[in-house]
C-alpha angles and dihedrals in degrees: 000000000000114000126243096015100089125078120247108274107202140148111283130182114227116198122197104220094200096057103015094235118144133197135186119224140148114267145147092236117118131199136178089222119085139191135193108241128213093270091059098253126119119238134178112269122224117187117210128185096215131028134154089282092062107024113111094224092058097037096051092233097118119160114234120212115236102240093177087060093055091048092050090047090052092048092050094045093052098032084242092153094054091050090054091049095050090049092051090048090053091049091052093050093049091051 
């Protein structure tokens, strides 16, 4: 590798602000804030809002969209349920 063209790659502590979990990994991220880690050494601290500890995909707590509510809202908005009821009544009278 060429010298002096690559960023500094060093241990950094990332802290998930929503859950309070922290983890130590290698990164090129820098920060003026520091924290003393479990091993007694001081590392730069980078705060993140979402990590694998709090992201809904990884935690299994995904929110599902209520598609039935959307359909009912559409039917109510355009009187779709009344149209279907009138069509069914017409079919019953013809039979």
